[in-house]
C-alpha positions as CSV (number, residue, x, y, z in Angstrom):
1,M,-5.3,-12.4,-9.9
2,N,-1.6,-12.6,-10.5
3,H,-1.8,-16.4,-9.9
4,G,-4.2,-17.0,-12.8
5,D,-6.9,-18.4,-10.6
6,I,-10.0,-17.8,-12.7
7,K,-12.4,-19.1,-10.0
8,R,-11.0,-16.7,-7.4
9,L,-11.3,-13.9,-9.9
10,E,-14.9,-14.8,-10.6
11,S,-15.6,-14.8,-6.9
12,T,-14.7,-11.1,-6.7
13,F,-17.4,-10.2,-9.3
14,L,-20.4,-10.4,-7.0
15,P,-19.1,-7.9,-4.4
16,W,-18.1,-5.6,-7.3
17,I,-21.6,-6.0,-8.8
18,F,-23.1,-4.8,-5.6
19,I,-20.7,-1.9,-5.2
20,F,-21.3,-0.8,-8.8
21,Q,-25.1,-1.0,-8.2
22,A,-24.9,1.0,-5.0
23,T,-22.7,3.7,-6.7
24,K,-25.2,4.0,-9.6
25,K,-22.8,2.4,-12.1
26,Y,-25.6,0.3,-13.5
27,K,-24.0,-0.4,-16.8
28,Y,-21.0,-2.1,-15.2
29,A,-23.2,-4.1,-12.8
30,K,-25.5,-5.2,-15.6
31,H,-22.7,-6.4,-17.9
32,M,-21.0,-8.3,-15.1
33,V,-24.2,-10.1,-14.2
34,R,-24.8,-10.8,-17.9
35,L,-21.3,-12.2,-18.3
36,L,-21.7,-14.5,-15.3
37,M,-25.1,-15.7,-16.4
38,D,-23.8,-16.3,-19.9
39,I,-20.8,-18.2,-18.7
40,Y,-22.7,-20.5,-16.3
41,Y,-26.0,-20.9,-18.0
42,E,-25.9,-20.0,-21.7
43,Y,-22.6,-20.9,-23.3
44,P,-21.7,-24.5,-24.3
45,S,-18.8,-26.0,-22.4
46,A,-16.1,-25.3,-25.1
47,L,-17.1,-21.6,-25.3
48,K,-17.4,-21.3,-21.5
49,K,-13.9,-22.6,-21.2
50,A,-12.5,-20.3,-23.9
51,V,-14.2,-17.2,-22.3
52,R,-13.0,-18.1,-18.8
53,Y,-9.4,-18.7,-19.9
54,S,-9.3,-15.4,-21.8
55,M,-10.1,-13.4,-18.6
56,L,-6.4,-13.4,-17.6
57,V,-3.2,-13.5,-19.7
58,N,0.4,-14.1,-18.8
59,P,2.5,-12.2,-21.4
60,T,5.8,-12.7,-19.5
61,R,5.2,-16.4,-18.9
62,K,6.6,-16.0,-15.4
63,R,5.1,-17.3,-12.2
64,D,2.5,-14.9,-10.8
65,G,2.6,-12.8,-14.0
66,F,-1.1,-12.9,-14.9
67,Q,-2.8,-9.7,-15.9
68,A,-6.1,-8.5,-17.4
69,P,-6.0,-8.5,-21.2
70,D,-7.1,-4.8,-21.4
71,W,-4.0,-3.8,-19.4
72,C,-1.7,-5.6,-21.8
73,T,-3.5,-3.9,-24.8
74,E,-3.2,-0.4,-23.2
75,L,0.5,-1.1,-22.5
76,G,1.0,-2.2,-26.1
77,N,-0.7,1.0,-27.3
78,L,1.6,3.1,-25.2
79,Y,4.7,1.4,-26.6
80,T,3.4,1.6,-30.2
81,K,2.1,5.1,-30.2
82,I,4.2,7.0,-27.7
83,I,7.5,5.3,-26.7
84,Y,8.5,3.7,-30.0
85,G,6.2,5.6,-32.4
86,G,8.9,7.9,-33.6
87,G,8.4,11.5,-34.6
88,G,8.1,13.6,-37.7
89,S,8.1,11.5,-40.9
90,N,8.5,8.3,-38.9
91,H,5.2,9.0,-37.1
92,T,2.9,7.7,-39.8
93,V,0.1,5.1,-39.5
94,E,1.9,2.8,-41.9
95,R,5.1,2.9,-40.0
96,I,3.4,2.3,-36.6
97,I,1.6,-0.7,-38.0
98,K,4.8,-2.0,-39.6
99,E,6.8,-1.7,-36.4
100,S,4.0,-2.6,-33.9
101,M,5.0,-6.3,-34.0
102,L,8.6,-5.3,-32.9
103,K,7.6,-3.3,-29.8
104,Q,8.5,-6.2,-27.4
105,I,11.9,-6.5,-29.1
106,F,12.5,-2.8,-28.9
107,R,11.6,-2.9,-25.2
108,D,13.9,-5.8,-24.5
109,I,16.8,-4.1,-26.3
110,H,16.2,-0.9,-24.2
111,L,16.2,-2.9,-21.0
112,T,19.3,-4.8,-21.9
113,F,21.2,-1.5,-22.6
114,K,20.0,0.0,-19.3
115,K,21.0,-3.1,-17.3
116,N,24.4,-3.5,-19.1
117,L,25.3,0.2,-18.8
118,V,24.2,0.3,-15.1
119,L,22.3,3.5,-15.4
120,T,21.9,5.2,-12.1
121,H,18.1,5.7,-12.2
122,L,17.7,1.9,-12.1
123,T,19.3,1.4,-8.7
124,T,17.4,-0.7,-6.2
125,R,19.7,-0.4,-3.2
126,H,18.0,2.4,-1.5
127,C,18.0,2.7,2.3
128,Q,14.8,2.0,4.0
129,P,12.7,5.2,4.7
130,D,12.7,6.4,8.3
131,M,9.0,6.4,9.2
132,T,9.5,6.9,12.9
133,S,8.3,10.5,13.1
134,T,5.4,9.7,10.8
135,Y,4.3,6.8,13.0
136,E,4.7,8.8,16.2
137,A,2.5,11.6,14.7
138,I,-0.2,9.1,13.7
139,L,-0.1,7.4,17.1
140,K,-0.3,10.8,18.9
141,H,-3.4,11.7,16.8
142,L,-5.1,8.3,17.4
143,K,-4.5,8.6,21.1
144,A,-6.0,12.1,21.2
145,T,-9.0,11.4,19.0
146,K,-9.7,7.7,20.0
147,A,-10.8,7.2,16.4
148,H,-9.9,3.5,16.6
149,E,-11.9,2.8,19.7
150,F,-15.7,2.6,20.3
151,V,-16.8,5.4,22.5
152,P,-20.6,5.6,23.2
153,G,-22.1,8.9,22.2
154,H,-19.1,9.7,20.0
155,L,-20.0,12.0,17.1
156,S,-18.7,11.6,13.6
157,D,-18.8,14.1,10.8
158,Y,-19.5,11.4,8.2
159,L,-21.1,7.9,8.2
160,V,-19.6,5.6,5.6
161,P,-22.5,3.9,3.8
162,D,-22.4,0.1,3.5
163,L,-22.3,0.0,-0.3
164,F,-22.2,-3.8,-0.3
165,A,-25.6,-4.0,1.6
166,C,-27.0,-1.1,-0.4
167,G,-26.0,-2.8,-3.7
168,Q,-27.6,-6.0,-2.6
169,A,-30.8,-4.2,-1.8
170,A,-30.7,-2.4,-5.1
171,M,-30.3,-5.7,-6.9
172,W,-33.3,-7.4,-5.2
173,D,-35.6,-4.5,-4.4
174,G,-34.8,-1.7,-6.7
175,F,-32.4,1.2,-6.0
176,E,-32.8,3.1,-2.7
177,D,-30.4,5.9,-1.9
178,C,-27.8,4.9,0.6
179,N,-27.2,8.5,1.7
180,E,-30.8,9.5,2.6
181,D,-29.8,11.4,5.9
182,E,-27.1,13.6,4.4
183,D,-28.5,16.8,5.8
184,E,-27.5,15.7,9.4
185,Q,-24.3,17.3,10.5
186,H,-23.1,14.6,12.8
187,W,-23.8,10.9,13.2
188,R,-24.2,9.3,16.6
189,M,-22.3,6.1,17.1
């Protein structure tokens, strides 16, 4: 997504449609299907191009800086209402609207001051974390439980449902519950 590749972004929609369908998020699945159908079969070419190119924006104009437009809107709302919104008599709707166009300038000025004054909380020269003991504990646990190996007859407390396949079945055949055998305590592998 960061590269701005619209086709690659659209190719991720189908798996997400199946997952939303399987997790009973029908509204999301329905609207994603509707969007794809409209883009590919309903819209004229000019509107199709406009809709596809508005799926991602690059507010920084830097390489690999593409983001979803709703993320940019939420960030703008945060800056407008919380960070640069003021307080007391400065925190009025009129003042927020008046200064909302300046939020990027305010942000750039704050970053410039932080960088020029070399504030300590912006340091990036931290030592690498020592993960040796963590990795040793994980390796010891994996060797003891053999969770990463196939063992015939091994029991599991939970079977992870294949939401992708369940979502596909829900799209074509109507929804069937993926977790129909939940009353069993252990699953045989």
